[in-house]
C-alpha positions in Angstrom: 42.3 174.9 -1.9 39.4 172.5 -1.4 38.1 171.0 -4.7 34.4 170.4 -5.5 33.2 166.9 -4.8 32.5 166.3 -8.5 36.1 167.0 -9.5 37.3 164.4 -7.0 34.6 162.0 -8.3 35.9 162.3 -11.9 39.5 161.7 -10.6 38.5 158.6 -8.7 36.6 157.3 -11.7 39.7 157.8 -13.8 41.8 156.0 -11.3 39.3 153.1 -11.2 39.3 152.9 -15.0 43.1 152.7 -15.0 43.0 149.9 -12.5 40.7 148.1 -15.0 43.4 148.2 -17.7 45.6 146.0 -15.5 43.6 143.0 -16.8 44.7 143.7 -20.4 48.3 144.3 -19.3 48.4 141.1 -17.3 46.8 139.0 -20.1 49.4 140.2 -22.5 51.4 137.1 -21.7 49.0 135.2 -24.1 50.6 137.1 -27.0 53.8 138.8 -25.9 57.0 137.2 -24.5 57.8 137.4 -20.8 60.2 140.3 -21.1 57.6 142.4 -22.9 54.9 141.6 -20.3 57.3 142.8 -17.6 58.1 146.0 -19.5 54.4 146.6 -20.0 53.6 146.1 -16.3 56.4 148.6 -15.5 54.8 151.1 -17.9 51.4 150.4 -16.2 52.9 151.0 -12.8 54.4 154.3 -13.9 51.0 155.4 -15.3 49.5 154.4 -11.9 51.9 156.9 -10.3 50.9 159.5 -12.8 47.2 158.9 -12.1 47.7 159.2 -8.4 49.6 162.4 -8.8 46.9 163.8 -11.1 44.2 162.8 -8.6 46.0 164.9 -6.0 46.8 167.9 -8.2 44.5 168.0 -11.2 41.7 165.4 -10.8 39.9 166.4 -14.0 42.9 165.1 -16.0 43.0 161.7 -14.3 40.7 160.0 -16.9 43.3 160.7 -19.6 45.6 158.1 -17.9 43.4 155.0 -18.7 43.0 156.2 -22.3 46.8 156.5 -22.6 47.3 153.1 -21.0 44.9 151.5 -23.4 46.6 153.2 -26.4 50.1 152.1 -25.2 49.0 148.6 -24.6 47.2 148.2 -28.0 50.0 149.8 -30.0 52.7 147.8 -28.2 50.9 144.5 -28.9 50.1 145.5 -32.5 53.7 146.5 -33.1 55.0 143.3 -31.6 52.6 141.3 -33.8 53.6 143.2 -36.9 57.4 143.5 -36.4 58.4 140.8 -34.0 56.0 138.0 -35.0 54.2 137.8 -31.7 51.3 135.4 -32.0 48.7 133.9 -29.7 
């Protein structure tokens, strides 16, 4: 089934927004220890796979991925700061 162009455009925008979250994940090393940064980057890569899958199957859901990525990143660093004494 061929999708309308605007659905694919929404999907590609969601994928590009997810690629933009990589900056936050990579800069986490300023606050988090190395093991946590590696774990966060693995989570980001898994979310990239989900975004690509959604782009191919349900492109209108792709913009949810960068929102989830940002929430995971923010909550992980906040939890690390509160419970594990991560500081800049």
